[in-house]
Backbone of each chain as ProteinMPNN parsed JSONL, in Angstrom:
{"seq_chain_A": "XXXXXXXXXXXXXXXXXXXXXXXXXXXXXXXXXXXXXXXXXXXXXXXXXXXXXXXXXXXXXXXXXXXXXXXXXXXXXXXXXXXXXXXXXXXXXXXXXXXXXXXXXXXXXXXXXXXXXXXXXXXXXXXXXXXXXXXXXXXXXXXX", "coords_chain_A": {"N_chain_A": [[1.668, -3.659, -3.024], [3.577, -6.834, -3.638], [2.576, -8.216, -0.986], [1.707, -9.108, 2.56], [-1.657, -8.76, 3.757], [-4.773, -7.874, 5.404], [-6.743, -6.931, 4.566], [-9.291, -7.28, 2.145], [-8.96, -9.119, -0.789], [-8.109, -7.156, -4.256], [-8.546, -7.966, -7.473], [-8.742, -6.546, -9.374], [-7.44, -4.267, -8.463], [-4.263, -5.128, -8.362], [-4.692, -6.104, -11.038], [-4.549, -3.798, -12.677], [-2.002, -3.26, -11.923], [-0.415, -5.018, -12.967], [-0.891, -5.372, -15.926], [0.365, -4.637, -19.148], [1.386, -3.318, -21.912], [2.791, -4.907, -23.382], [2.827, -7.241, -22.442], [1.07, -9.751, -23.196], [-0.03, -12.055, -21.982], [-1.962, -12.402, -19.114], [-2.506, -14.238, -16.004], [-4.012, -15.188, -13.539], [-4.192, -16.305, -10.253], [-6.416, -17.313, -7.683], [-6.879, -18.346, -4.608], [-9.446, -19.726, -2.397], [-11.028, -19.856, 0.612], [-12.543, -22.861, 1.354], [-15.968, -24.259, 2.182], [-14.964, -26.484, 3.607], [-16.838, -29.541, 5.28], [-17.893, -27.785, 8.318], [-16.769, -25.644, 8.543], [-16.279, -22.399, 8.737], [-14.584, -20.104, 8.624], [-11.019, -19.445, 8.321], [-8.601, -18.933, 10.166], [-5.425, -17.402, 9.321], [-2.183, -16.916, 10.147], [0.9, -15.706, 10.572], [4.478, -15.991, 10.131], [6.052, -13.349, 9.837], [8.226, -11.35, 9.68], [9.699, -13.159, 8.058], [7.873, -14.1, 6.076], [7.523, -12.171, 4.455], [9.644, -11.625, 3.494], [10.333, -14.207, 2.052], [8.656, -13.917, 0.044], [9.608, -11.867, -1.658], [11.968, -13.589, -2.213], [11.226, -15.299, -3.335], [9.712, -14.481, -5.626], [12.195, -13.107, -7.071], [13.612, -15.405, -7.324], [12.217, -15.933, -9.484], [11.528, -14.551, -11.392], [14.218, -14.264, -12.365], [14.068, -16.959, -13.476], [12.082, -16.287, -15.486], [12.744, -13.962, -17.431], [11.205, -11.899, -18.653], [9.03, -11.988, -17.292], [5.924, -10.89, -15.082], [5.067, -10.821, -11.67], [2.584, -10.799, -8.839], [2.298, -11.315, -5.551], [-0.019, -11.654, -3.227], [-1.001, -12.422, 0.233], [-3.344, -13.017, 2.163], [-3.896, -12.555, 5.978], [-5.342, -13.041, 9.232], [-9.006, -13.826, 9.811], [-10.237, -15.303, 7.249], [-13.595, -15.102, 6.034], [-15.389, -18.034, 4.593], [-15.841, -18.457, 1.237], [-14.385, -16.106, 0.318], [-11.407, -15.278, -0.685], [-8.214, -16.068, -0.134], [-5.375, -16.014, -1.271], [-3.824, -14.372, -3.725], [-2.268, -14.769, -6.821], [-0.944, -12.912, -10.008], [-0.079, -12.948, -12.521], [1.676, -11.869, -15.445], [2.799, -12.65, -18.869], [4.519, -11.966, -21.971], [4.006, -14.088, -23.392], [0.81, -16.439, -23.775], [1.539, -19.008, -22.556], [3.967, -18.704, -21.081], [2.852, -17.159, -18.803], [1.029, -19.131, -17.822], [2.926, -21.146, -16.687], [4.01, -19.448, -14.791], [2.494, -18.557, -13.401], [1.784, -20.781, -11.57], [3.217, -22.181, -10.86], [4.159, -20.734, -8.872], [2.009, -20.684, -6.77], [2.267, -23.378, -6.368], [5.629, -23.335, -5.0], [4.645, -21.167, -2.687], [3.062, -22.536, -1.3], [4.42, -24.262, -0.276], [7.27, -22.913, 0.726], [6.049, -20.56, 2.221], [6.192, -19.031, 5.184], [3.763, -19.858, 6.703], [0.297, -19.893, 8.643], [-2.79, -22.083, 9.604], [-5.855, -21.687, 10.662], [-8.723, -23.467, 10.946], [-11.634, -22.204, 11.676], [-14.737, -23.657, 13.184], [-18.678, -24.631, 12.506], [-19.14, -24.293, 15.175], [-17.633, -22.752, 16.602], [-15.292, -23.882, 17.54], [-12.193, -24.691, 17.451], [-9.249, -25.471, 14.542], [-5.796, -26.654, 14.115], [-4.349, -26.669, 11.094], [-2.721, -29.379, 9.53], [-1.084, -29.959, 7.122], [0.602, -32.167, 6.566], [-0.949, -34.277, 7.778], [-0.513, -35.647, 9.861], [-1.241, -36.662, 13.406], [0.483, -35.265, 15.206], [1.889, -32.574, 16.947], [3.49, -31.458, 14.891], [5.893, -30.727, 12.468], [7.576, -32.939, 10.753], [9.68, -33.116, 8.814], [12.663, -32.072, 7.679], [13.977, -29.828, 5.922]], "CA_chain_A": [[1.664, -4.613, -4.262], [3.597, -7.528, -2.786], [1.934, -8.386, 0.469], [0.608, -9.441, 3.415], [-2.8, -7.774, 3.999], [-5.603, -8.119, 6.61], [-7.824, -6.17, 3.564], [-9.714, -8.031, 1.069], [-8.245, -8.72, -2.062], [-8.865, -6.601, -4.909], [-7.96, -8.148, -8.111], [-8.839, -5.223, -10.252], [-6.163, -3.545, -8.445], [-3.625, -6.15, -8.954], [-4.153, -6.609, -12.537], [-3.91, -2.798, -12.966], [-0.581, -2.519, -11.306], [1.231, -5.789, -13.643], [-0.852, -5.708, -17.108], [0.854, -3.718, -20.12], [0.783, -3.644, -23.753], [4.367, -5.968, -23.629], [2.641, -8.477, -21.685], [-0.325, -10.189, -23.856], [-0.871, -13.282, -21.439], [-1.777, -12.615, -17.684], [-3.118, -15.726, -15.065], [-5.048, -14.743, -11.914], [-4.961, -17.774, -9.171], [-7.404, -17.09, -6.257], [-7.259, -19.942, -3.707], [-10.248, -19.161, -1.969], [-11.527, -20.541, 1.711], [-13.54, -23.741, 0.889], [-16.703, -25.279, 3.276], [-15.187, -28.278, 3.809], [-17.321, -29.882, 6.49], [-18.416, -26.939, 8.946], [-15.705, -24.579, 8.663], [-17.347, -21.565, 8.361], [-13.519, -19.246, 8.098], [-9.915, -19.74, 8.132], [-8.027, -17.846, 10.865], [-4.506, -17.294, 8.811], [-1.304, -16.286, 10.719], [2.037, -15.702, 9.718], [5.784, -15.153, 10.922], [5.599, -11.723, 8.701], [9.59, -11.086, 8.853], [10.221, -14.296, 7.145], [7.143, -14.634, 5.067], [7.59, -10.74, 3.919], [11.315, -12.054, 2.614], [10.026, -15.524, 1.32], [8.146, -13.458, -0.777], [10.48, -11.291, -2.553], [13.162, -14.342, -2.781], [10.203, -16.658, -4.399], [9.255, -13.987, -6.925], [13.506, -13.009, -7.741], [13.514, -16.69, -8.11], [11.055, -16.591, -10.565], [12.241, -13.764, -12.519], [15.33, -15.151, -13.268], [13.848, -18.145, -14.406], [11.357, -15.917, -16.48], [12.763, -12.421, -17.04], [9.917, -11.679, -19.199], [7.36, -12.174, -16.805], [5.94, -9.459, -13.953], [4.445, -10.936, -10.905], [2.258, -10.144, -7.824], [1.529, -12.045, -5.01], [-1.075, -11.441, -2.019], [-1.908, -13.284, 1.206], [-4.087, -12.654, 3.319], [-3.948, -12.894, 7.586], [-6.559, -13.227, 9.963], [-10.268, -14.676, 9.619], [-10.991, -15.171, 6.235], [-14.942, -15.843, 5.737], [-15.786, -19.08, 3.254], [-15.912, -17.782, 0.088], [-13.406, -14.859, 0.642], [-9.931, -15.088, -1.236], [-6.655, -16.144, 0.966], [-3.93, -15.844, -1.681], [-4.117, -14.349, -5.018], [-0.749, -14.495, -7.796], [-1.32, -12.546, -10.665], [1.228, -13.395, -13.535], [1.72, -11.281, -17.047], [4.319, -12.504, -19.623], [4.45, -11.99, -23.534], [2.334, -14.823, -24.063], [0.126, -17.379, -22.659], [2.208, -20.54, -22.198], [4.389, -18.475, -20.055], [2.095, -17.073, -17.881], [0.155, -19.864, -17.125], [3.707, -21.98, -16.227], [4.246, -18.917, -13.969], [1.965, -18.477, -12.198], [1.52, -22.1, -11.614], [5.21, -22.354, -10.05], [4.161, -19.322, -7.688], [1.389, -21.488, -5.837], [3.026, -24.552, -5.501], [6.155, -22.756, -4.047], [4.429, -20.351, -1.886], [2.61, -23.63, -0.192], [5.867, -25.043, 0.333], [7.531, -22.43, 1.528], [5.664, -19.613, 2.914], [5.488, -19.553, 6.882], [1.641, -19.217, 6.886], [-0.584, -21.152, 9.624], [-4.173, -21.913, 9.012], [-6.771, -22.188, 12.154], [-10.072, -23.798, 10.684], [-12.559, -21.972, 12.708], [-15.577, -24.493, 13.167], [-19.574, -23.626, 13.021], [-19.838, -24.409, 16.956], [-17.11, -21.891, 17.68], [-14.19, -24.458, 17.927], [-10.619, -24.041, 15.728], [-8.05, -26.946, 14.612], [-4.96, -26.071, 12.902], [-4.131, -27.295, 10.194], [-1.62, -30.104, 9.222], [-1.185, -30.909, 5.797], [0.89, -33.362, 6.161], [-1.952, -35.023, 8.029], [-0.48, -36.279, 11.319], [-2.074, -36.118, 14.871], [1.759, -35.047, 16.271], [2.055, -31.396, 17.338], [4.249, -30.936, 14.295], [6.365, -31.405, 11.464], [8.63, -34.156, 10.58], [11.721, -32.54, 7.744], [14.353, -30.798, 8.008], [14.564, -29.393, 4.771]], "C_chain_A": [[2.117, -5.741, -3.784], [3.561, -7.854, -1.337], [1.414, -9.215, 1.559], [-0.378, -8.563, 3.655], [-3.912, -8.405, 4.905], [-6.585, -7.862, 5.581], [-7.946, -7.513, 2.846], [-9.15, -8.078, 0.02], [-8.758, -8.304, -2.937], [-7.854, -6.967, -6.191], [-7.984, -7.122, -9.51], [-7.555, -4.467, -9.433], [-4.72, -4.014, -8.654], [-3.074, -6.017, -10.208], [-3.849, -5.353, -12.935], [-2.794, -2.579, -13.144], [0.502, -3.701, -12.431], [0.623, -5.703, -15.377], [-0.639, -4.684, -17.794], [0.586, -4.325, -21.57], [2.597, -5.051, -24.172], [4.138, -7.243, -22.897], [1.388, -9.092, -22.408], [-0.83, -11.526, -23.275], [-0.892, -12.641, -19.77], [-2.702, -13.608, -17.036], [-3.534, -14.957, -13.73], [-5.103, -16.247, -11.479], [-5.27, -17.178, -8.208], [-7.4, -18.721, -5.282], [-8.28, -18.952, -2.274], [-10.81, -20.007, -0.571], [-12.753, -21.146, 1.567], [-14.471, -23.941, 2.442], [-16.195, -25.929, 3.635], [-15.876, -28.459, 5.374], [-17.956, -28.299, 7.45], [-17.73, -25.73, 9.635], [-16.479, -23.304, 7.699], [-16.093, -19.863, 8.267], [-12.252, -19.989, 8.238], [-9.394, -18.582, 8.566], [-5.978, -18.161, 10.21], [-3.053, -16.797, 9.775], [-0.145, -16.701, 10.365], [3.311, -15.612, 10.489], [6.204, -14.837, 9.78], [7.096, -11.783, 8.648], [9.931, -11.833, 7.76], [8.943, -13.489, 5.496], [7.224, -13.658, 3.993], [8.909, -10.748, 2.358], [11.264, -13.035, 1.548], [9.607, -14.772, 0.175], [8.791, -12.662, -1.977], [11.253, -12.081, -2.823], [12.405, -15.501, -3.421], [9.925, -15.581, -5.894], [11.131, -13.292, -7.945], [13.93, -13.985, -8.311], [13.146, -16.793, -9.642], [11.082, -15.685, -11.821], [13.54, -13.864, -13.174], [15.511, -16.041, -13.619], [13.355, -17.484, -15.776], [10.974, -14.302, -16.343], [11.747, -11.776, -17.582], [8.801, -11.172, -18.119], [7.572, -10.736, -15.59], [4.987, -10.756, -13.255], [4.231, -10.158, -10.129], [1.58, -11.092, -6.983], [1.041, -11.328, -3.664], [-1.295, -12.604, -1.391], [-2.134, -12.892, 1.969], [-4.036, -13.106, 4.446], [-4.966, -12.535, 8.265], [-7.374, -14.014, 9.493], [-10.457, -14.011, 8.268], [-12.145, -15.896, 6.23], [-14.473, -17.106, 4.538], [-16.28, -18.031, 2.068], [-14.982, -16.638, -0.743], [-12.184, -15.787, -0.347], [-8.564, -14.955, -0.263], [-5.421, -15.375, 0.614], [-4.534, -15.128, -3.185], [-2.412, -13.885, -5.282], [-1.387, -14.364, -8.857], [0.61, -12.69, -11.628], [0.843, -13.289, -14.853], [3.204, -11.516, -17.709], [3.647, -12.004, -21.191], [3.649, -13.051, -23.91], [1.979, -15.92, -23.195], [1.104, -18.727, -21.554], [2.867, -19.996, -20.514], [4.172, -18.277, -18.601], [1.366, -17.706, -17.142], [1.29, -20.727, -16.357], [4.214, -21.151, -15.206], [3.982, -18.85, -12.725], [1.414, -20.518, -11.38], [2.863, -22.379, -10.418], [4.645, -21.418, -8.829], [3.447, -20.053, -6.713], [1.883, -22.328, -5.661], [4.25, -23.983, -4.382], [6.007, -21.876, -3.134], [3.388, -21.51, -0.897], [3.695, -24.526, 0.439], [6.624, -24.149, 0.886], [7.424, -20.6, 2.382], [5.552, -19.571, 4.447], [4.25, -18.765, 7.413], [0.949, -20.225, 7.336], [-2.024, -21.041, 9.477], [-4.673, -22.81, 9.959], [-8.158, -22.543, 11.273], [-10.582, -23.145, 12.068], [-14.172, -22.57, 11.987], [-17.042, -23.258, 13.505], [-20.211, -23.498, 14.748], [-18.741, -23.518, 17.312], [-15.87, -22.792, 18.121], [-13.364, -23.994, 17.165], [-9.996, -25.539, 16.208], [-7.306, -26.08, 13.896], [-4.764, -27.222, 11.929], [-3.125, -27.723, 9.392], [-1.953, -30.448, 7.947], [-0.538, -32.239, 5.656], [0.225, -34.886, 6.933], [-1.845, -36.292, 9.096], [-0.793, -35.763, 12.351], [-0.593, -35.869, 16.001], [1.51, -33.217, 16.308], [3.511, -30.667, 16.233], [4.871, -31.542, 13.137], [7.186, -32.15, 11.236], [9.851, -33.897, 9.989], [11.899, -31.758, 8.216], [14.601, -29.994, 7.068], [13.541, -29.089, 3.701]], "O_chain_A": [[1.157, -6.253, -3.208], [4.549, -7.725, -0.615], [0.59, -10.078, 1.256], [0.016, -7.405, 3.794], [-3.811, -9.62, 5.075], [-7.496, -8.688, 5.645], [-7.182, -8.478, 2.845], [-8.685, -6.997, -0.344], [-9.931, -8.662, -3.041], [-6.695, -6.551, -6.216], [-7.195, -7.146, -10.454], [-6.636, -4.123, -10.176], [-3.963, -3.187, -9.161], [-1.914, -5.889, -10.601], [-2.84, -5.346, -13.64], [-2.324, -1.946, -14.09], [1.686, -3.493, -12.697], [1.489, -5.927, -16.223], [-1.212, -3.655, -17.437], [-0.042, -5.25, -22.086], [3.038, -5.693, -25.125], [4.979, -8.128, -22.736], [0.409, -8.62, -21.831], [-1.777, -12.126, -23.782], [0.201, -12.426, -19.246], [-3.765, -13.79, -17.629], [-2.907, -14.026, -13.223], [-5.74, -17.153, -12.016], [-4.444, -16.409, -7.716], [-7.898, -19.828, -5.482], [-7.969, -18.003, -1.555], [-11.072, -21.156, -0.927], [-13.826, -20.543, 1.59], [-13.952, -23.832, 3.553], [-16.911, -26.511, 4.449], [-15.592, -27.788, 6.366], [-18.726, -27.729, 6.676], [-17.932, -25.111, 10.68], [-16.981, -23.26, 6.576], [-16.543, -18.762, 7.95], [-12.356, -21.215, 8.279], [-9.454, -17.502, 7.977], [-5.35, -19.093, 10.713], [-3.425, -15.682, 10.14], [0.041, -17.826, 9.9], [3.196, -15.106, 11.605], [6.62, -15.567, 8.881], [7.504, -12.265, 7.59], [10.367, -11.378, 6.703], [9.141, -12.793, 4.5], [7.068, -13.987, 2.817], [9.046, -10.32, 1.212], [11.845, -12.949, 0.466], [10.281, -14.999, -0.829], [8.456, -12.87, -3.143], [11.743, -11.758, -3.905], [12.942, -16.48, -3.938], [9.971, -16.023, -7.042], [11.186, -13.101, -9.16], [14.491, -13.964, -9.407], [13.588, -17.446, -10.588], [10.748, -15.999, -12.963], [13.81, -13.574, -14.339], [16.59, -16.417, -14.078], [13.815, -17.785, -16.877], [10.07, -13.637, -15.836], [11.291, -10.902, -16.845], [7.996, -10.242, -18.169], [8.514, -10.0, -15.295], [4.328, -11.531, -13.949], [4.85, -9.098, -10.035], [0.553, -11.667, -7.342], [1.748, -10.479, -3.123], [-1.66, -13.637, -1.954], [-1.337, -12.314, 2.709], [-4.116, -14.333, 4.387], [-5.584, -11.563, 7.831], [-6.964, -14.936, 8.789], [-10.707, -12.831, 8.02], [-12.089, -17.118, 6.369], [-13.476, -17.076, 3.817], [-16.98, -17.024, 2.174], [-14.9, -16.395, -1.947], [-12.344, -16.987, -0.569], [-8.069, -13.925, 0.194], [-4.705, -14.62, 1.272], [-5.646, -15.428, -3.619], [-1.633, -13.197, -4.621], [-2.278, -15.167, -9.134], [1.803, -12.561, -11.353], [0.079, -14.04, -15.459], [4.283, -10.999, -17.421], [2.461, -11.747, -21.397], [2.694, -12.934, -24.678], [2.577, -16.295, -22.186], [1.18, -19.065, -20.372], [2.605, -20.415, -19.386], [4.738, -18.748, -17.614], [0.962, -17.303, -16.051], [0.856, -21.176, -15.296], [4.96, -21.777, -14.454], [4.541, -18.949, -11.632], [0.465, -20.849, -10.67], [2.971, -22.782, -9.26], [4.995, -21.789, -7.708], [4.073, -20.206, -5.663], [2.21, -22.385, -4.476], [4.058, -24.078, -3.17], [7.041, -21.556, -2.549], [3.046, -21.149, 0.229], [3.693, -25.27, 1.419], [6.857, -24.59, 2.011], [8.266, -19.836, 2.854], [4.618, -20.234, 4.899], [3.922, -17.774, 8.066], [0.858, -21.301, 6.745], [-2.501, -19.934, 9.227], [-4.379, -23.979, 10.206], [-8.682, -21.496, 10.893], [-10.164, -23.398, 13.198], [-14.685, -22.248, 10.915], [-17.079, -22.154, 14.05], [-21.173, -22.943, 15.279], [-18.73, -23.356, 18.533], [-15.364, -22.415, 19.178], [-13.545, -23.105, 16.333], [-10.037, -26.282, 17.189], [-7.691, -25.107, 13.248], [-5.01, -28.42, 12.069], [-2.555, -26.95, 8.622], [-2.938, -31.124, 7.65], [-0.896, -33.169, 4.933], [0.608, -36.05, 6.809], [-2.511, -37.316, 9.247], [-0.732, -34.541, 12.49], [-0.555, -36.169, 17.194], [0.78, -32.778, 15.419], [4.277, -29.76, 16.56], [4.548, -32.668, 12.759], [8.056, -31.756, 12.012], [10.925, -34.299, 10.436], [11.46, -30.909, 8.992], [15.575, -29.271, 7.28], [13.905, -28.684, 2.596]]}, "seq_chain_B": "XXXXXXXXXXXXXXXXXXXXXXXXXXXXXXXXXXXXXXXXXXXXXXXXXXXXXXXXXXXXXXXXXXXXXXXXXXXXXXXXXX", "coords_chain_B": {"N_chain_B": [[29.222, -18.562, 25.118], [26.567, -18.178, 23.147], [23.694, -15.821, 22.641], [20.602, -16.856, 21.871], [17.632, -16.026, 20.608], [14.719, -17.793, 20.536], [11.903, -18.271, 18.636], [8.418, -18.876, 18.392], [5.59, -20.462, 16.655], [2.332, -20.248, 15.765], [0.783, -23.673, 16.36], [3.046, -24.48, 17.873], [3.534, -22.301, 19.411], [1.215, -22.068, 20.687], [2.019, -24.661, 22.262], [3.974, -24.43, 23.905], [3.034, -21.857, 25.323], [3.872, -19.767, 24.582], [5.339, -16.916, 22.535], [7.881, -16.222, 22.105], [11.458, -16.446, 23.393], [14.633, -16.347, 24.947], [17.866, -18.32, 24.533], [20.778, -19.832, 25.848], [23.262, -21.18, 24.244], [26.1, -23.415, 23.937], [28.711, -21.172, 21.562], [28.43, -22.378, 17.902], [26.905, -23.773, 18.33], [24.832, -26.629, 17.06], [21.214, -26.349, 15.508], [20.003, -28.425, 16.341], [21.037, -29.115, 18.854], [20.692, -26.547, 19.583], [18.074, -27.378, 20.383], [17.672, -29.594, 21.806], [18.199, -28.482, 24.097], [16.042, -25.823, 24.789], [14.147, -27.99, 24.802], [14.858, -28.596, 27.33], [14.167, -26.283, 28.73], [11.869, -24.888, 28.596], [8.739, -24.747, 29.005], [6.177, -26.848, 27.944], [7.605, -27.671, 25.578], [8.459, -29.902, 25.676], [6.892, -31.028, 24.075], [6.895, -30.533, 21.579], [8.138, -31.813, 17.992], [10.278, -34.464, 16.797], [11.895, -33.334, 15.284], [11.46, -30.516, 14.13], [10.496, -28.491, 11.385], [13.003, -26.003, 10.877], [13.807, -21.817, 11.045], [16.638, -20.101, 10.276], [17.568, -16.694, 11.024], [15.48, -15.584, 9.333], [15.225, -17.568, 7.298], [14.908, -20.663, 6.173], [16.34, -23.751, 7.37], [18.421, -26.731, 7.786], [18.339, -29.037, 9.999], [20.871, -29.228, 11.296], [22.467, -26.627, 10.84], [24.42, -24.255, 12.494], [23.941, -21.943, 14.634], [24.952, -18.687, 16.056], [25.966, -15.681, 17.934], [23.13, -13.857, 19.251], [21.531, -14.672, 17.055], [18.431, -14.984, 15.131], [16.178, -18.016, 15.938], [13.699, -19.902, 14.6], [10.818, -21.91, 15.028], [8.887, -23.968, 13.412], [5.606, -25.18, 12.859], [4.11, -27.382, 10.315], [3.702, -26.175, 6.779], [1.142, -24.475, 6.069], [0.525, -22.483, 4.326], [-1.34, -20.694, 1.365]], "CA_chain_B": [[28.03, -19.254, 24.791], [25.531, -17.531, 22.3], [22.28, -16.207, 23.389], [19.774, -17.058, 20.554], [16.452, -15.816, 20.475], [14.087, -18.623, 19.688], [10.41, -17.713, 18.447], [7.342, -20.388, 18.186], [4.483, -19.885, 15.763], [0.923, -20.919, 15.547], [0.477, -24.939, 17.205], [3.637, -24.442, 18.314], [2.982, -21.157, 20.392], [0.401, -22.634, 22.129], [2.424, -25.705, 23.096], [5.134, -23.753, 24.8], [2.652, -20.757, 25.997], [5.016, -17.77, 24.492], [6.007, -16.604, 21.407], [9.64, -16.051, 21.774], [11.799, -16.635, 24.591], [16.148, -16.19, 24.892], [18.39, -19.334, 25.129], [22.095, -19.763, 25.95], [24.245, -22.764, 24.038], [27.359, -23.122, 23.029], [28.965, -20.832, 20.226], [28.754, -22.896, 17.068], [25.697, -25.246, 18.197], [23.908, -26.794, 15.791], [19.808, -26.077, 16.004], [19.405, -29.795, 16.932], [21.695, -28.958, 19.786], [19.477, -25.682, 20.599], [16.277, -28.004, 20.434], [17.76, -29.746, 23.235], [18.074, -27.0, 25.491], [14.503, -25.575, 24.264], [13.15, -29.129, 25.291], [15.251, -28.893, 28.679], [14.434, -25.479, 29.549], [11.146, -24.059, 28.098], [7.291, -25.383, 29.729], [5.605, -27.878, 26.943], [8.381, -27.664, 24.612], [8.889, -31.353, 25.139], [6.055, -32.117, 22.925], [7.712, -30.532, 19.989], [8.166, -33.153, 17.342], [11.721, -34.378, 16.897], [12.659, -32.685, 14.05], [10.685, -29.612, 13.319], [10.914, -27.222, 10.637], [13.297, -24.505, 11.679], [14.236, -21.1, 9.949], [18.115, -18.997, 10.993], [17.786, -15.567, 10.629], [14.793, -15.72, 8.432], [15.45, -18.614, 6.032], [14.537, -22.094, 6.523], [17.239, -24.343, 7.404], [18.589, -27.967, 8.401], [18.93, -28.722, 11.983], [22.242, -29.426, 11.053], [23.148, -25.336, 10.728], [25.478, -23.732, 13.198], [24.062, -20.678, 15.404], [26.165, -17.252, 16.279], [25.19, -15.254, 18.829], [22.394, -12.562, 18.62], [20.76, -15.133, 15.833], [16.977, -15.673, 15.503], [15.983, -19.327, 15.748], [12.185, -20.013, 14.578], [10.45, -23.644, 14.609], [7.923, -24.073, 12.289], [4.933, -25.683, 12.772], [3.793, -27.956, 8.819], [3.432, -24.528, 6.563], [-0.217, -24.614, 5.242], [-0.174, -21.081, 3.821], [-2.228, -20.959, 0.323]], "C_chain_B": [[27.188, -17.572, 23.674], [24.001, -17.588, 22.785], [21.148, -16.142, 21.678], [18.06, -16.783, 20.964], [15.525, -16.822, 19.847], [12.641, -18.321, 19.55], [9.208, -19.487, 17.926], [6.109, -19.991, 17.585], [3.252, -20.807, 15.884], [1.137, -22.605, 16.915], [1.812, -24.768, 18.344], [3.943, -23.569, 20.068], [2.385, -21.755, 21.481], [0.819, -23.658, 23.045], [3.419, -24.956, 24.045], [4.481, -22.358, 25.859], [3.504, -19.703, 25.439], [4.95, -18.167, 23.19], [7.542, -16.193, 20.771], [10.466, -16.492, 22.973], [14.112, -16.4, 24.182], [16.774, -17.449, 25.021], [19.736, -19.386, 24.965], [22.731, -21.38, 25.319], [25.814, -22.46, 23.999], [27.688, -22.267, 21.671], [28.96, -21.954, 19.041], [27.796, -24.229, 17.586], [24.993, -24.993, 16.991], [22.858, -26.212, 16.543], [19.411, -27.681, 16.588], [19.96, -29.56, 18.58], [20.532, -27.537, 20.765], [18.374, -25.732, 20.846], [16.165, -28.329, 21.939], [17.192, -29.006, 24.702], [16.397, -26.382, 25.673], [14.169, -26.805, 25.31], [13.507, -29.096, 26.916], [14.626, -27.663, 29.699], [12.67, -24.837, 29.338], [9.96, -25.191, 28.947], [6.92, -25.666, 28.429], [6.268, -27.916, 25.918], [8.724, -28.927, 24.35], [7.901, -32.041, 24.351], [6.105, -31.636, 21.763], [7.967, -31.46, 19.123], [9.862, -33.164, 16.947], [12.434, -33.927, 16.16], [12.06, -31.854, 12.959], [11.393, -29.068, 11.852], [11.668, -26.095, 11.706], [13.598, -23.413, 10.277], [15.558, -20.276, 10.955], [17.384, -17.966, 10.269], [17.046, -14.757, 9.531], [14.579, -16.913, 7.418], [15.504, -20.324, 6.838], [15.962, -23.21, 6.638], [17.011, -25.929, 7.931], [18.727, -28.315, 9.926], [20.306, -28.919, 12.063], [22.997, -27.792, 11.712], [23.397, -25.186, 11.864], [24.455, -22.26, 13.111], [25.154, -19.597, 15.707], [25.05, -16.748, 17.374], [24.918, -14.287, 18.265], [21.516, -13.299, 17.229], [19.201, -15.211, 16.13], [16.554, -16.737, 14.814], [14.163, -19.428, 15.743], [12.071, -21.307, 14.352], [9.029, -22.993, 14.299], [6.849, -25.149, 12.394], [4.809, -26.445, 10.805], [3.442, -26.057, 8.083], [2.44, -25.144, 6.08], [-0.755, -23.226, 4.726], [-1.232, -21.47, 2.725], [-3.782, -20.668, 0.193]], "O_chain_B": [[27.401, -16.359, 23.692], [23.295, -18.534, 23.134], [21.2, -15.379, 20.713], [17.474, -17.579, 21.698], [15.469, -16.789, 18.618], [12.128, -18.074, 20.642], [9.36, -20.585, 17.39], [5.55, -19.039, 18.131], [3.33, -22.018, 16.09], [1.552, -22.498, 18.069], [1.597, -24.913, 19.547], [4.308, -23.932, 21.186], [2.726, -21.938, 22.65], [0.387, -23.788, 24.191], [3.276, -25.279, 25.224], [5.086, -21.899, 26.828], [3.728, -18.716, 26.14], [4.648, -19.264, 22.722], [8.06, -15.984, 19.674], [9.707, -17.122, 23.709], [14.564, -16.353, 23.038], [16.136, -18.035, 25.895], [20.1, -18.976, 23.863], [22.622, -22.458, 25.902], [26.438, -21.399, 24.034], [27.031, -22.565, 20.673], [29.847, -22.739, 19.379], [27.977, -25.404, 17.268], [24.678, -24.039, 16.28], [22.987, -25.711, 17.66], [18.411, -27.845, 17.287], [19.184, -29.878, 19.481], [19.956, -27.513, 21.853], [17.629, -24.865, 21.306], [15.424, -27.942, 22.843], [16.393, -29.0, 25.638], [15.73, -26.576, 26.69], [13.956, -26.58, 26.501], [12.669, -29.477, 27.734], [14.527, -27.762, 30.922], [12.361, -24.179, 30.331], [10.32, -26.273, 29.412], [7.258, -24.822, 27.599], [5.565, -28.255, 24.966], [9.173, -29.298, 23.266], [7.925, -33.221, 24.001], [5.462, -32.154, 20.85], [8.089, -32.452, 19.842], [10.555, -32.154, 16.826], [13.654, -34.048, 16.27], [11.996, -32.01, 11.739], [12.535, -29.251, 11.43], [11.279, -25.564, 12.746], [13.643, -23.718, 9.086], [15.398, -19.946, 12.13], [16.742, -18.136, 9.232], [17.468, -13.762, 8.941], [13.524, -16.951, 6.785], [16.08, -20.789, 7.822], [16.564, -23.289, 5.567], [15.946, -26.382, 8.351], [19.291, -27.647, 10.792], [20.835, -28.693, 13.152], [23.769, -27.708, 12.667], [22.729, -25.887, 12.624], [24.201, -21.625, 12.088], [26.323, -19.916, 15.493], [23.903, -17.115, 17.627], [25.516, -13.703, 17.361], [20.912, -12.561, 16.45], [18.784, -15.475, 17.258], [16.455, -16.783, 13.587], [13.471, -19.088, 16.702], [12.882, -21.941, 13.677], [8.381, -22.028, 14.707], [7.251, -26.22, 11.94], [5.553, -25.859, 10.019], [3.08, -25.066, 8.717], [2.59, -26.282, 5.634], [-1.926, -22.851, 4.668], [-1.985, -22.413, 2.964], [-4.387, -20.988, -0.83]]}, "name": "protein", "num_of_chains": 2, "seq": "XXXXXXXXXXXXXXXXXXXXXXXXXXXXXXXXXXXXXXXXXXXXXXXXXXXXXXXXXXXXXXXXXXXXXXXXXXXXXXXXXXXXXXXXXXXXXXXXXXXXXXXXXXXXXXXXXXXXXXXXXXXXXXXXXXXXXXXXXXXXXXXXXXXXXXXXXXXXXXXXXXXXXXXXXXXXXXXXXXXXXXXXXXXXXXXXXXXXXXXXXXXXXXXXXXXXXXXXXXXXXXXXXX"}
């Protein structure tokens, strides 16, 4: 269910776990590896123990805020080729407004809080770490 | 003294050439103080940014958080999941 995985994400399997007669709206968000420049794949790595705990915390927080919603998160690790999904969020709720809201909330929090890193793999075999801050230094600057 | 496991990930693991090390600091030292010790003792750690993201026992914390014997501190490059 909620997990880090090295296998391809099966949206059908996720939907099967979350759809029900009580939840009339289901939103699926898939983050897909994009063919930016000569990128052929992204190698995802994680602080596994913390990422697993953080996924649970994120879902617990969201379910405290939207008690009728049900949420599943999966994030790929390892090499994910262009065109394949790296992250999937499925949020189901009694009505569509809540399903859209929860799904959007979850991807934004995942990007802010999951200790996961991307290394872009280029067509010539070289690779580069992705730094979302855009700074040319060896790490982040914020401490909160 | 407190013995702290310090873990490095992604680019920081490449900078230091290791994924984990053990560092001794005075009990109740802050993570900033631990970082200074790491810079002094771990090869390559001088190139870590001045204020990296840090996690204490699997939770993100500010650099003024205090450590205890047996804690695990992780230094996290800018997060880029999704």
